[in-house]
Each structure stands twice: as C-alpha cells, then as structure tokens.
mmCIF file of the N, C-alpha and C atoms, coordinates in Angstrom:
data_MODEL
# 
_entry.id   MODEL 
# 
loop_
_atom_site.group_PDB 
_atom_site.id 
_atom_site.type_symbol 
_atom_site.label_atom_id 
_atom_site.label_alt_id 
_atom_site.label_comp_id 
_atom_site.label_asym_id 
_atom_site.label_entity_id 
_atom_site.label_seq_id 
_atom_site.pdbx_PDB_ins_code 
_atom_site.Cartn_x 
_atom_site.Cartn_y 
_atom_site.Cartn_z 
_atom_site.occupancy 
_atom_site.B_iso_or_equiv 
_atom_site.pdbx_formal_charge 
_atom_site.auth_seq_id 
_atom_site.auth_comp_id 
_atom_site.auth_asym_id 
_atom_site.auth_atom_id 
_atom_site.pdbx_PDB_model_num 
ATOM 1   N N  . MET A 1 1  ? 6.247  23.405 7.025   1.00 0.00 ? 1  MET A N  1 
ATOM 2   C CA . MET A 1 1  ? 6.929  22.643 6.183   1.00 0.00 ? 1  MET A CA 1 
ATOM 3   C C  . MET A 1 1  ? 6.410  22.632 5.115   1.00 0.00 ? 1  MET A C  1 
ATOM 4   N N  . LYS A 1 2  ? 6.970  23.020 3.605   1.00 0.00 ? 2  LYS A N  1 
ATOM 5   C CA . LYS A 1 2  ? 6.244  23.237 2.149   1.00 0.00 ? 2  LYS A CA 1 
ATOM 6   C C  . LYS A 1 2  ? 6.802  21.906 1.628   1.00 0.00 ? 2  LYS A C  1 
ATOM 7   N N  . ILE A 1 3  ? 6.515  21.056 1.188   1.00 0.00 ? 3  ILE A N  1 
ATOM 8   C CA . ILE A 1 3  ? 6.599  19.811 0.029   1.00 0.00 ? 3  ILE A CA 1 
ATOM 9   C C  . ILE A 1 3  ? 7.056  20.120 -1.217  1.00 0.00 ? 3  ILE A C  1 
ATOM 10  N N  . THR A 1 4  ? 8.418  19.608 -1.964  1.00 0.00 ? 4  THR A N  1 
ATOM 11  C CA . THR A 1 4  ? 8.640  20.016 -2.906  1.00 0.00 ? 4  THR A CA 1 
ATOM 12  C C  . THR A 1 4  ? 8.797  18.700 -3.348  1.00 0.00 ? 4  THR A C  1 
ATOM 13  N N  . LYS A 1 5  ? 9.502  18.830 -4.764  1.00 0.00 ? 5  LYS A N  1 
ATOM 14  C CA . LYS A 1 5  ? 9.962  17.443 -5.297  1.00 0.00 ? 5  LYS A CA 1 
ATOM 15  C C  . LYS A 1 5  ? 11.234 17.073 -4.644  1.00 0.00 ? 5  LYS A C  1 
ATOM 16  N N  . ASP A 1 6  ? 11.797 17.842 -4.231  1.00 0.00 ? 6  ASP A N  1 
ATOM 17  C CA . ASP A 1 6  ? 13.555 17.735 -3.199  1.00 0.00 ? 6  ASP A CA 1 
ATOM 18  C C  . ASP A 1 6  ? 13.170 17.546 -1.632  1.00 0.00 ? 6  ASP A C  1 
ATOM 19  N N  . THR A 1 7  ? 12.235 17.618 -1.476  1.00 0.00 ? 7  THR A N  1 
ATOM 20  C CA . THR A 1 7  ? 11.850 17.106 0.028   1.00 0.00 ? 7  THR A CA 1 
ATOM 21  C C  . THR A 1 7  ? 12.020 15.581 0.202   1.00 0.00 ? 7  THR A C  1 
ATOM 22  N N  . ILE A 1 8  ? 12.989 15.534 1.128   1.00 0.00 ? 8  ILE A N  1 
ATOM 23  C CA . ILE A 1 8  ? 13.335 14.134 1.598   1.00 0.00 ? 8  ILE A CA 1 
ATOM 24  C C  . ILE A 1 8  ? 12.228 13.078 2.119   1.00 0.00 ? 8  ILE A C  1 
ATOM 25  N N  . ILE A 1 9  ? 12.023 11.885 1.865   1.00 0.00 ? 9  ILE A N  1 
ATOM 26  C CA . ILE A 1 9  ? 11.316 11.295 2.147   1.00 0.00 ? 9  ILE A CA 1 
ATOM 27  C C  . ILE A 1 9  ? 10.969 11.102 3.863   1.00 0.00 ? 9  ILE A C  1 
ATOM 28  N N  . GLY A 1 10 ? 12.321 10.997 4.227   1.00 0.00 ? 10 GLY A N  1 
ATOM 29  C CA . GLY A 1 10 ? 12.274 10.563 5.461   1.00 0.00 ? 10 GLY A CA 1 
ATOM 30  C C  . GLY A 1 10 ? 11.899 11.517 6.453   1.00 0.00 ? 10 GLY A C  1 
ATOM 31  N N  . ASP A 1 11 ? 12.287 13.089 6.136   1.00 0.00 ? 11 ASP A N  1 
ATOM 32  C CA . ASP A 1 11 ? 11.581 14.154 6.881   1.00 0.00 ? 11 ASP A CA 1 
ATOM 33  C C  . ASP A 1 11 ? 10.432 13.943 6.692   1.00 0.00 ? 11 ASP A C  1 
ATOM 34  N N  . ILE A 1 12 ? 9.853  13.923 5.502   1.00 0.00 ? 12 ILE A N  1 
ATOM 35  C CA . ILE A 1 12 ? 8.175  14.070 5.509   1.00 0.00 ? 12 ILE A CA 1 
ATOM 36  C C  . ILE A 1 12 ? 7.465  13.087 6.611   1.00 0.00 ? 12 ILE A C  1 
ATOM 37  N N  . LEU A 1 13 ? 7.962  11.772 6.414   1.00 0.00 ? 13 LEU A N  1 
ATOM 38  C CA . LEU A 1 13 ? 7.473  10.609 7.477   1.00 0.00 ? 13 LEU A CA 1 
ATOM 39  C C  . LEU A 1 13 ? 7.868  11.174 8.822   1.00 0.00 ? 13 LEU A C  1 
ATOM 40  N N  . ASP A 1 14 ? 8.809  11.754 9.114   1.00 0.00 ? 14 ASP A N  1 
ATOM 41  C CA . ASP A 1 14 ? 9.263  12.017 10.984  1.00 0.00 ? 14 ASP A CA 1 
ATOM 42  C C  . ASP A 1 14 ? 8.557  12.928 10.992  1.00 0.00 ? 14 ASP A C  1 
ATOM 43  N N  . ASN A 1 15 ? 7.947  14.088 10.268  1.00 0.00 ? 15 ASN A N  1 
ATOM 44  C CA . ASN A 1 15 ? 7.104  15.258 10.617  1.00 0.00 ? 15 ASN A CA 1 
ATOM 45  C C  . ASN A 1 15 ? 5.569  14.985 10.587  1.00 0.00 ? 15 ASN A C  1 
ATOM 46  N N  . TYR A 1 16 ? 5.672  13.813 9.696   1.00 0.00 ? 16 TYR A N  1 
ATOM 47  C CA . TYR A 1 16 ? 3.840  13.764 9.564   1.00 0.00 ? 16 TYR A CA 1 
ATOM 48  C C  . TYR A 1 16 ? 3.637  11.883 8.840   1.00 0.00 ? 16 TYR A C  1 
ATOM 49  N N  . PRO A 1 17 ? 3.726  11.646 9.728   1.00 0.00 ? 17 PRO A N  1 
ATOM 50  C CA . PRO A 1 17 ? 3.656  9.848  9.637   1.00 0.00 ? 17 PRO A CA 1 
ATOM 51  C C  . PRO A 1 17 ? 2.145  9.653  8.914   1.00 0.00 ? 17 PRO A C  1 
ATOM 52  N N  . ASP A 1 18 ? 1.080  10.288 8.751   1.00 0.00 ? 18 ASP A N  1 
ATOM 53  C CA . ASP A 1 18 ? -0.112 9.968  8.467   1.00 0.00 ? 18 ASP A CA 1 
ATOM 54  C C  . ASP A 1 18 ? 0.069  10.317 6.726   1.00 0.00 ? 18 ASP A C  1 
ATOM 55  N N  . THR A 1 19 ? 1.347  10.641 6.480   1.00 0.00 ? 19 THR A N  1 
ATOM 56  C CA . THR A 1 19 ? 1.363  10.657 5.237   1.00 0.00 ? 19 THR A CA 1 
ATOM 57  C C  . THR A 1 19 ? 1.636  9.261  4.310   1.00 0.00 ? 19 THR A C  1 
ATOM 58  N N  . ALA A 1 20 ? 1.912  8.508  5.163   1.00 0.00 ? 20 ALA A N  1 
ATOM 59  C CA . ALA A 1 20 ? 2.790  7.085  4.496   1.00 0.00 ? 20 ALA A CA 1 
ATOM 60  C C  . ALA A 1 20 ? 1.882  6.684  3.906   1.00 0.00 ? 20 ALA A C  1 
ATOM 61  N N  . PRO A 1 21 ? 0.521  6.116  3.879   1.00 0.00 ? 21 PRO A N  1 
ATOM 62  C CA . PRO A 1 21 ? -0.708 6.017  2.780   1.00 0.00 ? 21 PRO A CA 1 
ATOM 63  C C  . PRO A 1 21 ? -0.666 6.663  1.416   1.00 0.00 ? 21 PRO A C  1 
ATOM 64  N N  . LEU A 1 22 ? 0.043  8.010  1.081   1.00 0.00 ? 22 LEU A N  1 
ATOM 65  C CA . LEU A 1 22 ? 0.186  8.538  0.116   1.00 0.00 ? 22 LEU A CA 1 
ATOM 66  C C  . LEU A 1 22 ? 1.226  7.741  -0.837  1.00 0.00 ? 22 LEU A C  1 
ATOM 67  N N  . PHE A 1 23 ? 2.289  7.719  -0.111  1.00 0.00 ? 23 PHE A N  1 
ATOM 68  C CA . PHE A 1 23 ? 3.386  6.440  -0.656  1.00 0.00 ? 23 PHE A CA 1 
ATOM 69  C C  . PHE A 1 23 ? 2.935  5.273  -0.795  1.00 0.00 ? 23 PHE A C  1 
ATOM 70  N N  . PHE A 1 24 ? 2.475  4.730  -0.371  1.00 0.00 ? 24 PHE A N  1 
ATOM 71  C CA . PHE A 1 24 ? 1.820  3.617  -0.630  1.00 0.00 ? 24 PHE A CA 1 
ATOM 72  C C  . PHE A 1 24 ? 1.428  3.599  -1.800  1.00 0.00 ? 24 PHE A C  1 
ATOM 73  N N  . GLU A 1 25 ? 0.196  4.087  -2.099  1.00 0.00 ? 25 GLU A N  1 
ATOM 74  C CA . GLU A 1 25 ? -0.414 4.480  -3.065  1.00 0.00 ? 25 GLU A CA 1 
ATOM 75  C C  . GLU A 1 25 ? 0.315  4.348  -4.419  1.00 0.00 ? 25 GLU A C  1 
ATOM 76  N N  . ILE A 1 26 ? 1.453  4.744  -4.412  1.00 0.00 ? 26 ILE A N  1 
ATOM 77  C CA . ILE A 1 26 ? 2.198  5.198  -5.400  1.00 0.00 ? 26 ILE A CA 1 
ATOM 78  C C  . ILE A 1 26 ? 3.327  3.663  -5.891  1.00 0.00 ? 26 ILE A C  1 
ATOM 79  N N  . GLY A 1 27 ? 3.044  2.604  -4.818  1.00 0.00 ? 27 GLY A N  1 
ATOM 80  C CA . GLY A 1 27 ? 3.643  1.571  -5.151  1.00 0.00 ? 27 GLY A CA 1 
ATOM 81  C C  . GLY A 1 27 ? 5.139  1.439  -3.991  1.00 0.00 ? 27 GLY A C  1 
ATOM 82  N N  . MET A 1 28 ? 5.035  2.513  -2.984  1.00 0.00 ? 28 MET A N  1 
ATOM 83  C CA . MET A 1 28 ? 6.406  2.682  -2.233  1.00 0.00 ? 28 MET A CA 1 
ATOM 84  C C  . MET A 1 28 ? 6.271  1.715  -1.074  1.00 0.00 ? 28 MET A C  1 
ATOM 85  N N  . HIS A 1 29 ? 6.426  0.690  -1.059  1.00 0.00 ? 29 HIS A N  1 
ATOM 86  C CA . HIS A 1 29 ? 6.160  0.027  0.158   1.00 0.00 ? 29 HIS A CA 1 
ATOM 87  C C  . HIS A 1 29 ? 6.878  -0.414 1.068   1.00 0.00 ? 29 HIS A C  1 
ATOM 88  N N  . CYS A 1 30 ? 8.328  0.180  0.888   1.00 0.00 ? 30 CYS A N  1 
ATOM 89  C CA . CYS A 1 30 ? 9.616  -0.060 1.467   1.00 0.00 ? 30 CYS A CA 1 
ATOM 90  C C  . CYS A 1 30 ? 9.900  1.430  2.466   1.00 0.00 ? 30 CYS A C  1 
ATOM 91  N N  . LEU A 1 31 ? 8.947  1.980  3.049   1.00 0.00 ? 31 LEU A N  1 
ATOM 92  C CA . LEU A 1 31 ? 9.340  3.150  3.513   1.00 0.00 ? 31 LEU A CA 1 
ATOM 93  C C  . LEU A 1 31 ? 10.211 3.226  4.725   1.00 0.00 ? 31 LEU A C  1 
ATOM 94  N N  . GLY A 1 32 ? 10.379 1.713  4.884   1.00 0.00 ? 32 GLY A N  1 
ATOM 95  C CA . GLY A 1 32 ? 11.331 1.880  6.292   1.00 0.00 ? 32 GLY A CA 1 
ATOM 96  C C  . GLY A 1 32 ? 12.777 1.403  5.953   1.00 0.00 ? 32 GLY A C  1 
ATOM 97  N N  . CYS A 1 33 ? 13.175 1.152  4.906   1.00 0.00 ? 33 CYS A N  1 
ATOM 98  C CA . CYS A 1 33 ? 14.652 0.791  4.307   1.00 0.00 ? 33 CYS A CA 1 
ATOM 99  C C  . CYS A 1 33 ? 15.136 2.016  4.272   1.00 0.00 ? 33 CYS A C  1 
ATOM 100 N N  . PRO A 1 34 ? 16.658 2.338  4.353   1.00 0.00 ? 34 PRO A N  1 
ATOM 101 C CA . PRO A 1 34 ? 17.037 3.351  4.718   1.00 0.00 ? 34 PRO A CA 1 
ATOM 102 C C  . PRO A 1 34 ? 17.516 3.915  3.379   1.00 0.00 ? 34 PRO A C  1 
ATOM 103 N N  . HIS A 1 35 ? 17.330 3.310  2.050   1.00 0.00 ? 35 HIS A N  1 
ATOM 104 C CA . HIS A 1 35 ? 17.473 3.647  0.776   1.00 0.00 ? 35 HIS A CA 1 
ATOM 105 C C  . HIS A 1 35 ? 16.145 4.763  0.490   1.00 0.00 ? 35 HIS A C  1 
ATOM 106 N N  . SER A 1 36 ? 15.157 4.118  0.695   1.00 0.00 ? 36 SER A N  1 
ATOM 107 C CA . SER A 1 36 ? 13.859 4.787  0.627   1.00 0.00 ? 36 SER A CA 1 
ATOM 108 C C  . SER A 1 36 ? 13.299 6.083  1.124   1.00 0.00 ? 36 SER A C  1 
ATOM 109 N N  . ARG A 1 37 ? 14.369 6.211  2.597   1.00 0.00 ? 37 ARG A N  1 
ATOM 110 C CA . ARG A 1 37 ? 13.766 7.255  3.148   1.00 0.00 ? 37 ARG A CA 1 
ATOM 111 C C  . ARG A 1 37 ? 15.144 8.366  2.849   1.00 0.00 ? 37 ARG A C  1 
ATOM 112 N N  . GLY A 1 38 ? 15.914 8.035  2.368   1.00 0.00 ? 38 GLY A N  1 
ATOM 113 C CA . GLY A 1 38 ? 16.967 9.217  2.071   1.00 0.00 ? 38 GLY A CA 1 
ATOM 114 C C  . GLY A 1 38 ? 16.455 9.631  0.442   1.00 0.00 ? 38 GLY A C  1 
ATOM 115 N N  . GLU A 1 39 ? 15.278 9.251  -0.001  1.00 0.00 ? 39 GLU A N  1 
ATOM 116 C CA . GLU A 1 39 ? 15.214 9.681  -1.410  1.00 0.00 ? 39 GLU A CA 1 
ATOM 117 C C  . GLU A 1 39 ? 14.306 11.068 -1.754  1.00 0.00 ? 39 GLU A C  1 
ATOM 118 N N  . SER A 1 40 ? 14.003 11.698 -2.442  1.00 0.00 ? 40 SER A N  1 
ATOM 119 C CA . SER A 1 40 ? 13.247 13.028 -2.508  1.00 0.00 ? 40 SER A CA 1 
ATOM 120 C C  . SER A 1 40 ? 12.374 12.394 -3.390  1.00 0.00 ? 40 SER A C  1 
ATOM 121 N N  . VAL A 1 41 ? 10.943 13.111 -3.227  1.00 0.00 ? 41 VAL A N  1 
ATOM 122 C CA . VAL A 1 41 ? 9.722  12.739 -3.465  1.00 0.00 ? 41 VAL A CA 1 
ATOM 123 C C  . VAL A 1 41 ? 9.978  12.671 -5.182  1.00 0.00 ? 41 VAL A C  1 
ATOM 124 N N  . GLY A 1 42 ? 10.640 13.564 -5.514  1.00 0.00 ? 42 GLY A N  1 
ATOM 125 C CA . GLY A 1 42 ? 10.802 13.471 -7.270  1.00 0.00 ? 42 GLY A CA 1 
ATOM 126 C C  . GLY A 1 42 ? 11.668 12.393 -7.560  1.00 0.00 ? 42 GLY A C  1 
ATOM 127 N N  . GLU A 1 43 ? 12.879 11.756 -7.028  1.00 0.00 ? 43 GLU A N  1 
ATOM 128 C CA . GLU A 1 43 ? 13.561 10.753 -7.112  1.00 0.00 ? 43 GLU A CA 1 
ATOM 129 C C  . GLU A 1 43 ? 12.317 8.984  -6.987  1.00 0.00 ? 43 GLU A C  1 
ATOM 130 N N  . ALA A 1 44 ? 11.652 9.475  -6.291  1.00 0.00 ? 44 ALA A N  1 
ATOM 131 C CA . ALA A 1 44 ? 10.672 8.408  -5.665  1.00 0.00 ? 44 ALA A CA 1 
ATOM 132 C C  . ALA A 1 44 ? 9.630  8.037  -6.717  1.00 0.00 ? 44 ALA A C  1 
ATOM 133 N N  . CYS A 1 45 ? 9.327  9.398  -7.449  1.00 0.00 ? 45 CYS A N  1 
ATOM 134 C CA . CYS A 1 45 ? 8.040  9.132  -8.431  1.00 0.00 ? 45 CYS A CA 1 
ATOM 135 C C  . CYS A 1 45 ? 8.854  8.878  -9.821  1.00 0.00 ? 45 CYS A C  1 
ATOM 136 N N  . GLU A 1 46 ? 10.016 9.229  -10.157 1.00 0.00 ? 46 GLU A N  1 
ATOM 137 C CA . GLU A 1 46 ? 10.642 8.628  -11.309 1.00 0.00 ? 46 GLU A CA 1 
ATOM 138 C C  . GLU A 1 46 ? 10.836 7.337  -10.988 1.00 0.00 ? 46 GLU A C  1 
ATOM 139 N N  . VAL A 1 47 ? 11.150 6.819  -10.223 1.00 0.00 ? 47 VAL A N  1 
ATOM 140 C CA . VAL A 1 47 ? 11.222 4.993  -10.070 1.00 0.00 ? 47 VAL A CA 1 
ATOM 141 C C  . VAL A 1 47 ? 9.837  4.355  -10.177 1.00 0.00 ? 47 VAL A C  1 
ATOM 142 N N  . HIS A 1 48 ? 8.960  4.983  -9.580  1.00 0.00 ? 48 HIS A N  1 
ATOM 143 C CA . HIS A 1 48 ? 7.675  4.307  -9.598  1.00 0.00 ? 48 HIS A CA 1 
ATOM 144 C C  . HIS A 1 48 ? 6.607  4.764  -10.447 1.00 0.00 ? 48 HIS A C  1 
ATOM 145 N N  . GLY A 1 49 ? 7.408  5.832  -11.799 1.00 0.00 ? 49 GLY A N  1 
ATOM 146 C CA . GLY A 1 49 ? 6.423  6.347  -12.386 1.00 0.00 ? 49 GLY A CA 1 
ATOM 147 C C  . GLY A 1 49 ? 5.212  7.055  -12.419 1.00 0.00 ? 49 GLY A C  1 
ATOM 148 N N  . THR A 1 50 ? 5.301  7.983  -11.176 1.00 0.00 ? 50 THR A N  1 
ATOM 149 C CA . THR A 1 50 ? 4.115  8.554  -10.732 1.00 0.00 ? 50 THR A CA 1 
ATOM 150 C C  . THR A 1 50 ? 4.616  9.867  -10.969 1.00 0.00 ? 50 THR A C  1 
ATOM 151 N N  . ASP A 1 51 ? 3.580  10.779 -11.711 1.00 0.00 ? 51 ASP A N  1 
ATOM 152 C CA . ASP A 1 51 ? 3.667  12.210 -11.725 1.00 0.00 ? 51 ASP A CA 1 
ATOM 153 C C  . ASP A 1 51 ? 3.986  13.042 -10.288 1.00 0.00 ? 51 ASP A C  1 
ATOM 154 N N  . VAL A 1 52 ? 4.738  13.920 -10.383 1.00 0.00 ? 52 VAL A N  1 
ATOM 155 C CA . VAL A 1 52 ? 5.494  14.176 -9.040  1.00 0.00 ? 52 VAL A CA 1 
ATOM 156 C C  . VAL A 1 52 ? 4.540  15.142 -8.454  1.00 0.00 ? 52 VAL A C  1 
ATOM 157 N N  . ASP A 1 53 ? 4.331  16.080 -9.322  1.00 0.00 ? 53 ASP A N  1 
ATOM 158 C CA . ASP A 1 53 ? 3.340  17.060 -9.006  1.00 0.00 ? 53 ASP A CA 1 
ATOM 159 C C  . ASP A 1 53 ? 1.817  17.036 -8.225  1.00 0.00 ? 53 ASP A C  1 
ATOM 160 N N  . GLU A 1 54 ? 1.742  15.814 -8.936  1.00 0.00 ? 54 GLU A N  1 
ATOM 161 C CA . GLU A 1 54 ? 0.121  15.216 -8.355  1.00 0.00 ? 54 GLU A CA 1 
ATOM 162 C C  . GLU A 1 54 ? 0.636  14.698 -6.559  1.00 0.00 ? 54 GLU A C  1 
ATOM 163 N N  . LEU A 1 55 ? 1.784  14.216 -6.684  1.00 0.00 ? 55 LEU A N  1 
ATOM 164 C CA . LEU A 1 55 ? 1.721  13.496 -5.511  1.00 0.00 ? 55 LEU A CA 1 
ATOM 165 C C  . LEU A 1 55 ? 2.349  14.682 -4.322  1.00 0.00 ? 55 LEU A C  1 
ATOM 166 N N  . VAL A 1 56 ? 3.177  15.638 -4.458  1.00 0.00 ? 56 VAL A N  1 
ATOM 167 C CA . VAL A 1 56 ? 3.705  16.608 -4.150  1.00 0.00 ? 56 VAL A CA 1 
ATOM 168 C C  . VAL A 1 56 ? 2.068  17.850 -3.866  1.00 0.00 ? 56 VAL A C  1 
ATOM 169 N N  . ALA A 1 57 ? 1.563  17.796 -4.335  1.00 0.00 ? 57 ALA A N  1 
ATOM 170 C CA . ALA A 1 57 ? 0.179  18.253 -3.949  1.00 0.00 ? 57 ALA A CA 1 
ATOM 171 C C  . ALA A 1 57 ? -1.024 17.777 -3.115  1.00 0.00 ? 57 ALA A C  1 
ATOM 172 N N  . LYS A 1 58 ? -0.705 16.349 -3.161  1.00 0.00 ? 58 LYS A N  1 
ATOM 173 C CA . LYS A 1 58 ? -1.721 15.226 -2.406  1.00 0.00 ? 58 LYS A CA 1 
ATOM 174 C C  . LYS A 1 58 ? -0.833 15.596 -0.794  1.00 0.00 ? 58 LYS A C  1 
ATOM 175 N N  . LEU A 1 59 ? 0.815  15.567 -0.807  1.00 0.00 ? 59 LEU A N  1 
ATOM 176 C CA . LEU A 1 59 ? 1.243  15.662 0.580   1.00 0.00 ? 59 LEU A CA 1 
ATOM 177 C C  . LEU A 1 59 ? 0.966  16.941 1.288   1.00 0.00 ? 59 LEU A C  1 
ATOM 178 N N  . ASN A 1 60 ? 1.287  18.015 0.354   1.00 0.00 ? 60 ASN A N  1 
ATOM 179 C CA . ASN A 1 60 ? 0.518  19.645 0.839   1.00 0.00 ? 60 ASN A CA 1 
ATOM 180 C C  . ASN A 1 60 ? -0.494 19.499 1.693   1.00 0.00 ? 60 ASN A C  1 
ATOM 181 N N  . GLU A 1 61 ? -1.495 18.794 0.722   1.00 0.00 ? 61 GLU A N  1 
ATOM 182 C CA . GLU A 1 61 ? -2.833 19.138 0.802   1.00 0.00 ? 61 GLU A CA 1 
ATOM 183 C C  . GLU A 1 61 ? -3.103 18.311 2.516   1.00 0.00 ? 61 GLU A C  1 
ATOM 184 N N  . ALA A 1 62 ? -2.671 17.181 2.656   1.00 0.00 ? 62 ALA A N  1 
ATOM 185 C CA . ALA A 1 62 ? -2.910 16.273 3.612   1.00 0.00 ? 62 ALA A CA 1 
ATOM 186 C C  . ALA A 1 62 ? -2.141 17.050 4.781   1.00 0.00 ? 62 ALA A C  1 
ATOM 187 N N  . ILE A 1 63 ? -0.819 17.798 4.807   1.00 0.00 ? 63 ILE A N  1 
ATOM 188 C CA . ILE A 1 63 ? 0.008  18.336 5.995   1.00 0.00 ? 63 ILE A CA 1 
ATOM 189 C C  . ILE A 1 63 ? -0.896 19.346 6.778   1.00 0.00 ? 63 ILE A C  1 
ATOM 190 N N  . SER A 1 64 ? -1.885 20.067 5.535   1.00 0.00 ? 64 SER A N  1 
ATOM 191 C CA . SER A 1 64 ? -2.415 21.442 5.881   1.00 0.00 ? 64 SER A CA 1 
ATOM 192 C C  . SER A 1 64 ? -3.598 21.251 6.465   1.00 0.00 ? 64 SER A C  1 
ATOM 193 N N  . LYS A 1 65 ? -3.965 19.761 7.162   1.00 0.00 ? 65 LYS A N  1 
ATOM 194 C CA . LYS A 1 65 ? -4.990 19.484 7.431   1.00 0.00 ? 65 LYS A CA 1 
ATOM 195 C C  . LYS A 1 65 ? -4.963 19.133 9.125   1.00 0.00 ? 65 LYS A C  1 
# 
C-alpha cells in the first residue's frame, strides 16, 4: 500500500495500526470516531494545520519497515 494525501485514515489504521502515534503527533486524538476514520490524510492535515507531505512521508516510512 502506498499512502498518499488522498488515502483514507481508516484504511491506514486497519492495515497498519502501529501508525496511530503519527496521527496523535499532529493532534488527531479521535481516531476511533467515524468522522476521523473517513477523512483523508490531506483533510486531517488541513484541519490540524500540519504539513501533509511530511506526514505522508512519515507514514510511508513507518509502513515500509
């Protein structure tokens, strides 16, 4: 799986639950709520004022290990 800014957060967490701390780092603490699980990485970064490219790179690095 290649994560992009359009990847849905719920899909990432279902496949790679160990990535949750990376979302916590940007202030996204409500990972269990239906709305956040349906958001794309880009939408979450926009809401939380985070650089989407940086988070996508961290996520892809984490899942490549």
